[in-house]
C-alpha positions as CSV (number, residue, x, y, z in Angstrom):
1,M,-26.6,0.7,11.4
2,E,-27.3,3.8,9.5
3,L,-24.0,3.6,7.2
4,I,-24.8,-0.1,6.4
5,T,-27.8,0.6,5.2
6,A,-27.2,3.4,3.4
7,W,-24.9,1.6,1.1
8,T,-27.0,-1.2,0.6
9,R,-28.4,1.1,-1.9
10,K,-25.1,2.1,-3.2
11,L,-24.4,-1.3,-3.7
12,L,-27.3,-1.9,-6.0
13,V,-25.5,0.7,-8.1
14,V,-21.9,-1.0,-7.8
15,C,-22.3,-3.8,-10.4
16,F,-20.7,-6.8,-10.5
17,I,-16.7,-6.8,-12.4
18,F,-15.3,-7.7,-15.0
19,S,-11.7,-7.0,-15.6
20,L,-8.0,-8.2,-16.3
21,M,-5.7,-9.8,-14.0
22,V,-2.3,-9.9,-15.2
23,N,-1.6,-13.3,-14.8
24,F,0.2,-14.6,-18.2
25,S,2.5,-17.0,-17.9
26,L,5.1,-16.8,-20.1
27,T,8.5,-18.6,-20.8
28,A,11.0,-16.6,-22.8
29,Q,14.2,-18.6,-22.3
30,D,17.0,-18.4,-25.1
31,S,16.7,-22.1,-26.4
32,G,18.0,-21.9,-30.2
33,D,15.0,-21.5,-32.6
34,S,12.9,-22.9,-30.8
35,K,9.9,-20.9,-29.9
36,P,9.5,-20.6,-26.3
37,E,5.3,-20.9,-24.8
38,F,3.4,-19.8,-22.4
39,D,4.2,-22.3,-19.8
40,E,3.2,-21.6,-16.1
41,G,5.6,-24.0,-14.6
42,L,8.7,-22.1,-15.8
43,V,7.6,-18.5,-15.0
44,F,6.6,-19.4,-11.4
45,E,9.6,-20.7,-9.5
46,D,10.5,-19.9,-6.0
47,E,12.2,-16.9,-6.8
48,G,9.4,-14.4,-5.9
49,I,7.3,-13.1,-8.9
50,T,6.6,-9.4,-9.7
51,V,3.8,-8.1,-11.8
52,T,3.9,-4.3,-11.0
53,G,6.9,-2.9,-12.5
54,T,6.4,-4.0,-16.2
55,R,2.6,-5.4,-15.7
56,T,4.2,-8.9,-16.6
57,P,5.3,-11.7,-14.7
58,K,8.7,-11.5,-14.0
59,R,11.4,-13.4,-11.8
60,L,13.1,-10.6,-9.5
61,K,16.1,-11.1,-11.2
62,D,14.9,-10.6,-14.6
63,S,13.0,-7.4,-13.8
64,P,14.3,-4.4,-15.2
65,V,12.4,-2.2,-12.7
66,P,13.7,-2.2,-8.6
67,V,10.8,-4.1,-6.9
68,E,10.8,-4.6,-3.2
69,V,8.4,-7.7,-2.1
70,I,7.3,-8.2,1.4
71,T,6.2,-12.0,1.3
72,A,3.3,-13.3,3.6
73,E,5.8,-15.4,5.4
74,E,7.0,-11.6,6.5
75,I,3.4,-10.6,6.9
76,E,2.2,-14.0,9.3
77,G,5.6,-14.1,11.5
78,S,5.0,-10.4,12.3
79,N,2.7,-8.7,14.6
80,A,0.8,-6.8,11.6
81,N,-2.8,-6.7,11.9
82,T,-3.3,-4.2,9.0
83,V,-1.0,-3.1,5.3
84,V,-0.3,-0.4,7.6
85,D,1.6,-2.6,10.1
86,V,3.7,-4.0,7.1
87,L,4.6,-0.7,5.7
88,N,5.6,0.6,9.0
89,D,7.7,-2.2,9.7
90,Y,9.3,-1.2,6.3
91,G,10.2,2.6,7.3
92,L,7.5,3.7,4.7
93,V,5.1,4.8,7.5
94,Y,5.5,7.8,9.4
95,T,2.2,8.8,10.8
96,G,-1.5,7.8,11.0
97,N,-5.0,9.1,12.1
98,G,-8.8,9.1,11.2
99,M,-7.5,10.9,7.9
100,G,-5.5,8.4,6.4
101,D,-2.0,7.2,6.6
102,Y,0.7,9.1,5.9
103,V,3.2,6.9,3.6
104,Q,6.1,8.8,1.8
105,I,8.4,7.0,-1.3
106,Q,11.5,8.7,-2.3
107,G,10.3,12.4,-0.9
108,M,6.6,11.3,-2.6
109,G,3.6,11.0,-0.2
110,K,0.0,11.5,0.0
111,N,-1.8,11.0,-3.5
112,R,1.7,10.8,-5.4
113,I,1.5,6.9,-4.4
114,L,-0.6,4.5,-6.7
115,Y,-2.4,2.1,-4.5
116,L,-3.4,-1.3,-5.7
117,V,-5.3,-4.5,-4.9
118,N,-4.2,-7.1,-7.6
119,G,-3.9,-4.4,-10.0
120,R,-7.0,-2.7,-9.3
121,R,-7.2,0.9,-8.1
122,I,-8.9,1.8,-4.9
123,S,-11.0,4.6,-4.0
124,G,-10.8,6.5,-0.7
125,R,-8.2,9.2,-1.2
126,I,-11.0,11.7,0.2
127,A,-8.3,12.9,2.6
128,Q,-5.5,13.0,0.2
129,R,-4.3,9.8,2.1
130,L,-5.3,6.4,2.3
131,K,-6.9,4.3,5.7
132,G,-4.7,1.3,5.0
133,E,-6.8,-0.3,8.0
134,T,-9.4,-0.7,5.4
135,L,-7.4,-2.7,3.2
136,P,-7.2,-6.8,3.1
137,L,-4.3,-8.5,4.9
138,A,-5.7,-12.0,5.6
139,N,-5.4,-13.2,2.6
140,V,-2.1,-11.7,1.0
141,E,0.3,-13.9,-0.9
142,R,2.9,-10.9,-0.9
143,I,3.0,-7.1,-1.2
144,E,5.2,-5.5,-3.8
145,I,6.5,-1.9,-3.7
146,I,8.0,0.2,-6.9
147,R,9.5,3.4,-6.5
148,G,9.7,6.4,-8.4
149,P,7.4,7.3,-11.1
150,Q,5.1,4.7,-12.8
151,S,2.8,7.0,-14.7
152,A,3.6,4.9,-18.2
153,L,1.8,2.0,-16.8
154,Y,-0.4,3.4,-14.5
155,G,-1.1,6.9,-14.9
156,S,-2.0,9.6,-12.7
157,D,-1.5,9.1,-9.0
158,A,1.7,7.3,-9.8
159,L,4.4,10.1,-9.5
160,G,6.1,8.3,-6.6
161,G,5.7,4.5,-7.2
162,V,3.0,1.9,-6.5
163,I,2.1,-0.3,-4.0
164,N,-0.2,-3.5,-4.8
165,I,-1.3,-5.8,-2.9
166,I,-1.5,-9.3,-4.0
167,T,-3.8,-11.9,-2.7
168,K,-3.4,-15.5,-2.8
169,K,-5.1,-17.2,-5.7
170,P,-8.1,-19.9,-4.8
171,P,-6.8,-23.2,-4.6
172,G,-7.9,-26.4,-6.2
173,K,-8.0,-28.5,-3.4
174,M,-10.0,-28.0,0.0
175,T,-7.6,-26.0,2.7
176,F,-8.7,-23.8,5.7
177,S,-6.8,-21.3,7.9
178,A,-7.4,-19.9,11.1
179,S,-5.2,-17.0,13.5
180,L,-6.1,-15.9,16.5
181,R,-3.8,-12.7,17.5
182,N,-4.1,-10.9,21.1
183,R,-2.4,-7.4,21.5
184,F,-1.6,-5.4,24.8
185,L,0.3,-2.4,26.3
186,P,2.1,-2.1,29.4
187,P,0.1,0.8,31.3
188,Y,0.5,4.6,30.0
189,N,3.1,6.3,32.2
190,D,2.6,10.2,31.4
191,P,6.1,11.7,32.3
192,A,4.5,15.0,32.9
193,T,2.6,13.7,36.1
194,D,4.1,12.2,39.1
195,Y,1.5,9.5,39.3
196,K,3.4,5.9,38.5
197,P,0.7,3.4,37.2
198,D,0.7,-0.4,39.4
199,P,2.2,-2.6,36.7
200,F,-0.3,-5.6,37.5
201,K,-3.5,-3.3,38.7
202,D,-3.4,-1.3,36.1
203,F,-2.5,-3.5,33.5
204,N,-5.1,-4.4,30.8
205,P,-4.6,-7.9,28.9
206,I,-7.0,-7.8,26.1
207,R,-6.2,-4.2,24.4
208,E,-7.0,-5.7,20.9
209,Q,-7.6,-8.8,19.3
210,N,-7.2,-9.9,15.5
211,F,-9.1,-12.7,13.6
212,N,-8.8,-14.1,10.4
213,T,-9.7,-16.9,8.3
214,V,-9.6,-18.3,5.0
215,L,-11.4,-21.0,3.4
216,G,-10.7,-22.3,0.1
217,F,-12.5,-25.3,-1.9
218,P,-13.2,-26.1,-5.4
219,L,-17.0,-26.4,-6.6
220,G,-17.5,-28.2,-9.9
221,F,-15.2,-26.8,-12.4
222,S,-14.5,-23.6,-9.9
223,R,-12.1,-23.0,-7.4
224,N,-13.5,-20.7,-4.7
225,S,-12.0,-18.7,-1.5
226,I,-13.6,-17.5,1.4
227,D,-11.6,-14.9,4.0
228,L,-13.0,-13.2,6.8
229,E,-11.0,-10.6,9.1
230,A,-12.5,-9.0,12.5
231,S,-10.5,-7.0,14.9
232,R,-11.3,-5.2,18.4
233,G,-9.4,-2.3,19.8
234,A,-10.0,-1.4,23.7
235,F,-9.6,2.1,24.1
236,Y,-5.6,2.8,26.1
237,Y,-6.5,4.9,29.1
238,N,-4.1,7.4,30.4
239,E,-2.9,7.0,34.1
240,T,-5.6,9.0,35.8
241,E,-8.1,7.5,33.4
242,S,-9.8,10.4,32.3
243,A,-9.0,10.2,28.7
244,S,-8.0,7.7,26.1
245,V,-4.5,7.5,24.2
246,L,-5.5,5.3,21.4
247,P,-9.3,4.9,19.8
248,E,-11.3,2.4,20.3
249,Y,-12.4,0.5,17.3
250,Y,-13.9,-2.4,15.4
251,R,-13.7,-3.7,12.0
252,G,-15.2,-6.7,10.0
253,R,-14.2,-7.5,6.4
254,L,-15.5,-10.5,4.1
255,G,-13.9,-11.2,1.1
256,F,-15.0,-13.8,-1.9
257,D,-12.8,-15.1,-4.9
258,S,-13.3,-17.5,-7.5
259,S,-11.9,-18.5,-10.5
260,L,-13.3,-21.0,-13.4
261,G,-11.4,-22.8,-16.0
262,L,-13.4,-23.0,-19.1
263,G,-11.5,-25.0,-21.1
264,D,-7.5,-24.6,-21.7
265,N,-7.8,-21.3,-23.6
266,L,-10.3,-19.2,-21.0
267,E,-10.3,-18.3,-17.5
268,V,-12.9,-16.1,-15.3
269,R,-12.4,-14.9,-12.4
270,F,-14.7,-13.0,-10.5
271,G,-15.5,-12.1,-6.2
272,G,-15.7,-9.2,-4.4
273,S,-15.5,-7.8,-0.7
274,G,-17.2,-5.3,1.9
275,M,-15.4,-3.7,4.5
276,V,-17.0,-2.2,7.5
277,M,-15.5,0.0,10.9
278,R,-16.3,2.1,13.5
279,R,-13.6,4.3,15.7
280,D,-14.0,6.4,18.9
281,D,-11.3,9.3,19.2
282,Q,-10.0,10.8,21.9
283,T,-12.0,9.6,24.7
284,T,-12.4,11.8,27.8
285,A,-14.2,12.2,31.1
286,R,-17.0,13.6,29.1
287,G,-17.4,11.4,26.6
288,S,-15.9,10.5,22.9
289,L,-15.1,13.6,21.1
290,N,-15.2,12.0,17.4
291,R,-16.7,8.8,15.8
292,L,-15.6,7.6,12.5
293,D,-17.8,5.2,10.2
294,Y,-15.6,3.5,7.4
295,L,-17.2,1.2,4.5
296,R,-15.4,-0.2,1.6
297,L,-17.0,-2.1,-1.0
298,E,-15.9,-4.0,-4.5
299,G,-16.7,-6.5,-6.9
300,F,-14.5,-7.3,-10.1
301,V,-15.1,-9.7,-13.0
302,E,-11.8,-10.5,-15.0
303,A,-10.8,-12.8,-17.8
304,D,-7.7,-14.5,-19.6
305,I,-8.4,-15.6,-23.0
306,W,-5.1,-17.8,-24.5
307,L,-5.7,-16.7,-28.2
308,L,-2.8,-18.6,-29.5
309,S,0.6,-20.0,-27.5
310,N,2.4,-16.5,-28.1
311,A,-0.6,-14.3,-27.4
312,M,-3.4,-13.5,-24.7
313,L,-6.5,-10.8,-24.3
314,A,-7.3,-10.5,-20.5
315,F,-10.4,-8.2,-19.5
316,R,-11.3,-6.6,-16.4
317,L,-13.9,-4.6,-15.5
318,Y,-14.5,-3.6,-11.4
319,D,-16.0,-0.9,-8.9
320,N,-14.6,0.1,-5.6
321,Y,-16.3,1.9,-3.4
322,Y,-15.3,3.9,0.1
323,Q,-17.2,5.8,2.7
324,R,-16.3,8.2,5.7
325,N,-18.6,9.4,8.2
326,R,-17.3,11.9,10.9
327,D,-19.9,12.6,13.9
328,A,-18.9,14.7,16.3
329,Y,-20.1,14.0,20.2
330,S,-21.2,16.7,22.6
331,A,-21.1,16.0,26.3
332,L,-23.4,19.1,26.9
333,N,-26.7,17.1,25.4
334,N,-25.4,13.6,25.4
335,T,-25.4,13.5,21.5
336,W,-24.1,12.6,18.7
337,T,-24.1,14.4,14.9
338,T,-25.1,12.4,12.3
339,G,-24.5,13.2,8.4
340,E,-23.6,16.4,8.5
341,R,-19.7,15.1,7.6
342,Y,-20.1,12.8,4.9
343,E,-17.9,11.8,2.2
344,N,-17.6,8.9,-0.3
345,D,-15.6,7.7,-3.2
346,N,-15.7,5.3,-6.3
347,I,-13.9,4.1,-9.0
348,A,-15.3,2.0,-11.9
349,A,-13.3,0.7,-14.6
350,L,-12.7,-1.3,-17.6
351,E,-9.6,-2.6,-18.6
352,V,-8.4,-4.8,-21.7
353,Q,-4.9,-5.5,-21.9
354,G,-3.2,-7.8,-24.5
355,M,0.1,-9.3,-24.5
356,M,1.8,-10.9,-27.5
357,E,5.3,-12.9,-27.7
358,A,6.2,-11.1,-31.2
359,T,9.7,-13.6,-31.0
360,P,11.8,-15.6,-28.2
361,R,13.2,-12.5,-27.4
362,L,10.5,-9.7,-27.9
363,L,7.4,-8.9,-25.8
364,F,4.9,-6.3,-26.7
365,T,2.6,-5.5,-24.2
366,A,-0.8,-2.9,-25.2
367,G,-3.8,-1.8,-23.5
368,F,-7.1,0.5,-23.0
369,E,-8.3,1.7,-19.6
370,G,-11.6,3.4,-18.9
371,A,-12.6,4.7,-15.5
372,F,-15.4,7.1,-14.0
373,S,-14.4,8.4,-10.6
374,S,-16.7,10.4,-8.5
375,M,-16.9,11.9,-4.9
376,E,-19.8,13.5,-2.6
377,K,-17.8,15.6,0.2
378,Y,-19.3,17.6,2.8
379,N,-16.9,20.6,2.3
380,L,-16.2,20.7,-1.4
381,S,-17.9,23.2,-2.9
382,K,-19.7,21.0,-5.4
383,D,-22.0,18.4,-3.8
384,F,-21.1,16.0,-6.3
385,V,-18.1,16.1,-8.5
386,Y,-17.0,13.8,-10.9
387,L,-14.5,13.2,-14.2
388,D,-14.0,10.3,-16.3
389,R,-10.1,9.5,-17.9
390,E,-9.2,7.0,-20.7
391,S,-5.6,5.7,-21.4
392,L,-3.5,4.1,-24.0
393,F,-0.5,2.3,-23.3
394,F,2.0,0.4,-25.2
395,Q,5.0,-1.4,-23.7
396,G,7.8,-3.3,-25.9
397,E,10.1,-5.5,-24.2
398,Y,13.5,-7.1,-25.9
399,F,15.2,-9.6,-24.0
400,I,17.4,-12.7,-23.4
401,I,16.6,-14.8,-19.8
402,D,19.9,-14.3,-17.8
403,R,21.8,-11.9,-20.1
404,F,19.8,-8.3,-20.7
405,S,16.3,-6.5,-20.6
406,V,15.4,-3.3,-22.2
407,T,11.9,-2.3,-22.1
408,G,9.8,1.2,-23.2
409,G,6.8,2.3,-23.0
410,L,4.6,5.4,-23.3
411,R,0.5,6.2,-21.8
412,L,-1.7,8.4,-23.9
413,E,-4.1,9.5,-21.1
414,R,-7.2,11.7,-21.1
415,N,-8.5,13.8,-18.3
416,S,-11.7,14.9,-18.6
417,I,-11.0,18.1,-16.0
418,F,-7.6,18.7,-17.7
419,G,-7.5,17.1,-21.2
420,F,-4.3,15.3,-22.6
421,A,-1.2,13.9,-21.1
422,A,1.6,11.8,-22.4
423,S,4.0,9.6,-20.5
424,P,6.8,7.8,-21.6
425,K,9.2,5.3,-19.9
426,L,12.3,3.7,-20.7
427,S,14.2,1.1,-18.4
428,G,16.6,-1.7,-18.8
429,M,19.0,-4.0,-17.6
430,I,22.3,-6.2,-18.1
431,H,23.6,-9.1,-16.2
432,L,27.1,-8.8,-15.6
433,G,27.8,-12.8,-14.6
434,K,28.7,-14.0,-11.1
435,G,25.5,-12.6,-9.3
436,F,25.9,-9.2,-10.7
437,R,24.0,-6.7,-13.1
438,I,22.6,-3.3,-13.2
439,L,19.7,-1.7,-14.2
440,G,18.3,1.5,-14.3
441,G,16.0,3.6,-16.2
442,A,13.6,7.1,-16.9
443,G,10.6,8.1,-16.9
444,A,7.8,10.9,-16.8
445,G,4.9,11.1,-14.2
446,Y,1.5,12.7,-13.7
447,R,-1.0,13.8,-11.3
448,A,-4.2,15.7,-12.2
449,P,-5.5,17.5,-9.0
450,D,-7.8,15.8,-6.7
451,F,-11.1,16.9,-5.8
452,S,-10.0,18.4,-2.4
453,D,-7.7,20.3,-4.0
454,L,-9.9,21.4,-6.8
455,Y,-13.2,22.1,-4.7
456,M,-12.7,22.1,-1.0
457,E,-14.0,25.3,0.7
458,R,-12.6,24.0,4.6
459,D,-10.9,21.7,6.6
460,D,-12.2,21.1,9.6
461,E,-10.2,18.1,10.3
462,G,-7.6,19.3,12.7
463,G,-10.2,21.4,14.8
464,T,-9.4,24.6,13.3
465,A,-11.6,27.9,12.0
466,T,-8.6,29.2,9.4
467,P,-10.7,28.5,5.9
468,V,-9.2,26.4,2.9
469,F,-10.1,26.9,-0.3
470,G,-9.4,25.4,-3.2
471,N,-8.6,26.3,-6.7
472,P,-10.3,24.9,-10.1
473,D,-7.5,26.7,-11.8
474,L,-5.1,24.0,-10.5
475,E,-2.9,22.2,-13.9
476,P,-1.9,18.7,-13.1
477,E,1.6,18.0,-11.7
478,Y,4.6,16.7,-13.5
479,S,7.5,14.6,-12.5
480,L,11.2,13.9,-14.3
481,G,12.6,10.9,-13.0
482,F,16.1,8.9,-13.1
483,N,17.5,5.6,-11.3
484,L,20.7,4.1,-11.7
485,G,21.1,0.8,-9.4
486,L,23.4,-2.0,-9.2
487,E,22.3,-5.5,-7.5
488,Y,24.5,-8.9,-6.5
489,S,22.3,-11.7,-6.1
490,R,23.5,-15.4,-4.9
491,Y,23.1,-18.4,-2.4
492,A,24.5,-16.5,0.7
493,G,22.8,-13.3,-0.1
494,F,22.4,-10.2,-1.8
495,F,23.3,-6.7,-2.0
496,Q,21.2,-3.8,-4.0
497,I,21.8,0.2,-4.0
498,N,19.6,2.1,-6.4
499,A,20.0,6.4,-6.7
500,Y,17.4,8.3,-8.2
501,Y,16.6,12.0,-8.8
502,S,13.6,13.7,-9.7
503,E,12.0,16.7,-10.5
504,L,8.5,17.9,-9.6
505,F,7.1,20.8,-12.1
506,N,4.2,22.7,-10.8
507,E,3.7,21.0,-7.8
508,I,0.3,21.7,-5.7
509,G,1.0,22.8,-2.2
510,R,-0.9,25.1,-0.2
511,R,0.0,28.8,1.2
512,Y,-1.6,31.4,3.9
513,N,-2.9,34.5,2.5
514,P,-2.4,37.3,5.8
515,D,-4.7,39.5,4.7
516,G,-7.6,37.5,3.8
517,N,-6.5,34.5,6.6
518,Y,-7.3,31.9,5.0
519,Y,-5.5,28.7,3.0
520,Y,-5.4,28.4,-0.5
521,N,-4.0,25.8,-3.2
522,L,-1.8,26.6,-6.0
523,N,0.8,25.2,-8.2
524,I,3.7,26.6,-6.0
525,A,6.6,25.8,-9.0
526,R,9.3,23.1,-8.6
527,S,11.0,21.4,-6.5
528,L,13.6,18.2,-6.6
529,R,13.9,14.7,-4.7
530,M,17.4,13.1,-4.8
531,G,18.9,10.4,-2.8
532,I,19.8,6.4,-2.1
533,D,18.2,3.5,-1.5
534,S,20.0,0.3,-0.3
535,E,19.8,-2.8,1.1
536,G,21.6,-6.3,1.7
537,R,21.0,-10.0,3.3
538,L,23.6,-12.7,4.3
539,N,22.6,-16.1,4.7
540,L,25.3,-17.4,7.3
541,P,25.8,-21.2,8.7
542,Y,22.7,-23.1,10.8
543,C,20.3,-21.1,9.0
544,L,21.3,-17.4,10.7
545,F,21.0,-14.5,8.3
546,I,21.4,-10.4,8.7
547,S,20.3,-7.7,6.9
548,A,20.6,-4.0,6.5
549,G,19.4,-1.4,4.3
550,Y,19.9,2.8,4.2
551,S,18.1,5.7,2.3
552,W,19.3,8.8,2.0
553,L,16.9,12.0,1.2
554,Y,17.5,15.3,-0.1
555,A,14.3,17.4,-1.0
556,W,14.7,21.0,-2.5
557,D,11.8,23.4,-2.8
558,R,13.2,25.8,-5.7
559,S,10.8,28.0,-5.4
560,L,11.1,29.2,-1.7
561,E,15.0,28.0,-2.1
562,T,15.0,26.1,1.2
563,E,15.1,22.4,2.3
564,L,12.3,20.4,2.5
565,F,11.9,18.4,5.7
566,I,9.2,16.0,4.3
567,Q,11.1,12.3,5.6
568,P,13.9,11.3,7.6
569,N,16.9,12.8,5.6
570,H,18.9,9.2,7.0
571,M,17.1,6.2,7.7
572,V,19.0,2.7,8.8
573,K,17.3,-0.4,8.4
574,M,18.8,-3.3,10.9
575,K,17.7,-7.0,11.0
576,A,19.0,-10.5,12.6
577,G,17.5,-13.9,12.9
578,A,17.5,-17.5,12.3
579,D,14.7,-19.4,10.2
580,F,15.2,-23.0,10.9
581,P,12.8,-25.5,8.8
582,G,13.3,-28.3,10.9
583,P,11.4,-27.3,13.9
584,K,9.6,-24.7,12.2
585,I,11.4,-21.7,14.0
586,Y,11.5,-18.2,12.3
587,T,12.8,-15.5,14.3
588,W,14.1,-11.9,13.8
589,L,15.3,-8.8,15.6
590,Q,14.7,-5.4,14.0
591,G,15.8,-2.0,14.1
592,R,14.9,1.3,12.3
593,F,17.0,4.5,13.0
594,F,15.5,8.0,11.9
595,S,17.8,10.6,11.7
596,K,16.7,14.5,11.3
597,F,13.2,13.7,11.1
598,R,11.5,17.1,11.9
599,D,12.2,20.4,10.5
600,P,15.3,21.4,13.0
601,T,13.2,24.6,13.6
602,R,10.4,23.3,14.9
603,S,10.7,21.4,18.5
604,G,10.8,18.0,18.6
605,A,13.5,14.9,18.4
606,E,15.7,15.3,15.7
607,A,16.8,11.4,16.0
608,R,14.7,8.4,16.9
609,F,15.7,4.4,16.9
610,I,13.0,1.7,17.2
611,L,13.9,-1.9,17.7
612,D,11.0,-4.8,17.2
613,F,11.1,-8.6,18.1
614,Y,9.6,-11.5,16.6
615,F,9.6,-15.1,16.9
616,S,7.2,-18.0,15.8
617,I,7.3,-21.6,15.8
618,G,5.5,-24.4,14.7
619,L,3.5,-26.7,16.9
620,G,3.2,-30.4,15.1
621,S,1.9,-30.1,11.3
622,H,-1.2,-28.0,12.0
623,F,-0.4,-25.4,14.5
624,K,2.3,-22.2,14.8
625,L,2.5,-19.4,17.4
626,N,4.2,-16.3,16.6
627,F,5.1,-13.4,19.7
628,G,6.2,-10.0,19.2
629,I,7.6,-6.9,20.9
630,D,7.2,-3.8,18.8
631,N,9.0,-1.0,19.9
632,I,11.0,-2.4,22.3
633,T,12.9,0.7,22.9
634,G,9.6,3.0,23.8
635,E,10.6,5.4,21.4
636,M,7.0,7.8,21.4
637,D,6.1,10.2,19.3
638,R,3.3,12.4,17.6
639,I,4.7,11.5,14.0
640,G,5.7,7.5,14.9
641,P,4.9,5.2,17.6
642,E,2.2,6.5,19.3
643,T,2.7,4.1,22.3
644,A,5.5,2.7,23.8
645,Q,6.1,-1.0,23.8
646,T,3.6,-3.2,22.0
647,F,3.2,-6.8,22.9
648,S,1.4,-9.6,20.7
649,I,0.6,-13.4,20.6
650,G,-1.0,-15.4,18.4
651,L,-2.2,-18.9,17.2
652,T,-2.6,-20.1,13.6
653,Y,-4.3,-23.2,12.6
654,T,-3.9,-24.6,8.7
655,M,-5.3,-28.0,7.7
């Protein structure tokens, strides 16, 4: 309650938000001399729409930027309770803890990947990692993943790529859905002991529960939706019940979204959300040793104005606030420390974007973004740190639907700490006919050092007493990247392969000073990442399908002249399943193989294989039953699955 009360005061400063959502609808159909107009029906076909790669709506086959889309059907049919679960299924998450989740895209991780919710930046990078459990999942339409530098569109932090969580729009009619899911695990069997748990006596059938509901309703000339998420996880004890292998947690989230159509040329959308979570880590016979309280608050207002049949202006104002409090338990005094390890992060932003179709084949997009970021953290050399940044970006695209597209863009960003930075990007795509297309691009990335890089005095997260010092003289990181891909897409399936190469300059890293017995941050020098991402799917008769993907990464530290082991050098994804629309059965078996996961000079397995199974079936016209098993193979590792098999069963009702 102390946490909620403290941030109720903060909420007074959180203002309601005005903003832009890039919901413009464009028909760019080559139809002789006739001029295309904005037509939502043409753009939003059932072919998957992406907005993240170009900030304009695109059918996937027309996007000049490689986009990976995770659909709502895939999310709902899996065991996923959080965004972390979803990204883990796609091979992007390698470990997680109370600080956040370790996500890698093409060898870039931590604060080099930009997270968005409906195109809006979110706070919570206090530990240079984001806690994915604090993000929405109950009302998600899709998750778009863009690999490679995207600073030309989104500015700092988008060196490695962008993950954009896109929620469903408020419906124009009365809708309701509710889902309840229960997870359980078999009794923990520690291989280091001779004790064997009884599979029945020691079995806990209610380890974890997740409930979410979404209500959509029209009210006057407005469309509205309310979504509620609630989750609870119990302790997962070892064989002797002297310690918990997994934490106990409670999480709740409430969100509201409303859309107002004010005539034919104006749409206003506003809403907000609040999330609270408590997590108790590593409970032993003496009690819980670590407690974390999380809070996330957001408010936004956005407006789309259709000025002409070929021009549109969009505004967005939003505020996103995040807090994490970490308390320790004293078994001697049976008390908790409070208020000693406080951390909070806030982003307030105003965005304006305009789009104009100059000719039926030429589209211009330009915009302004201004943002104010602030942080308070117990182990920063300054009690309160802040920066403001302002950006101008411009993008032009020349295209013919189903033939080719060439896009060029430039972003100029001013940072109040580091001054100006420019990020250009050029990408293109050409259809070769019969389902083939080639796409490629080149771009520069930019990341300003965050507050922890600059002002950290000490890091106690790992329980070590070794001091860590920030460096206020750090320079921004820059990257230069190239990619070239080939894609084939027909009714029978698709295949895509994308090769990339990137150089990272002024890379910020941590070095140990043996004379002073401390760590410090500095610009190390330069490193490279190169690799291949490939994926394919084949649709078979009788509603069957198979898919597979392969990723290879090679990373090299030019300063130390040594290979970097920052994610698996090789990863294989496999999936086989069936989608029967008649009986409403959707099932699949998926596997992920990681090779050379660890530095070979360290102890630990270098290869792992993880196998999952999911099954869902419709029960009548309103109910759907889900069942799943995660990690059938039982692979357990400090980096990766922390438990053996996880079973899940759920029931969803849709009106």
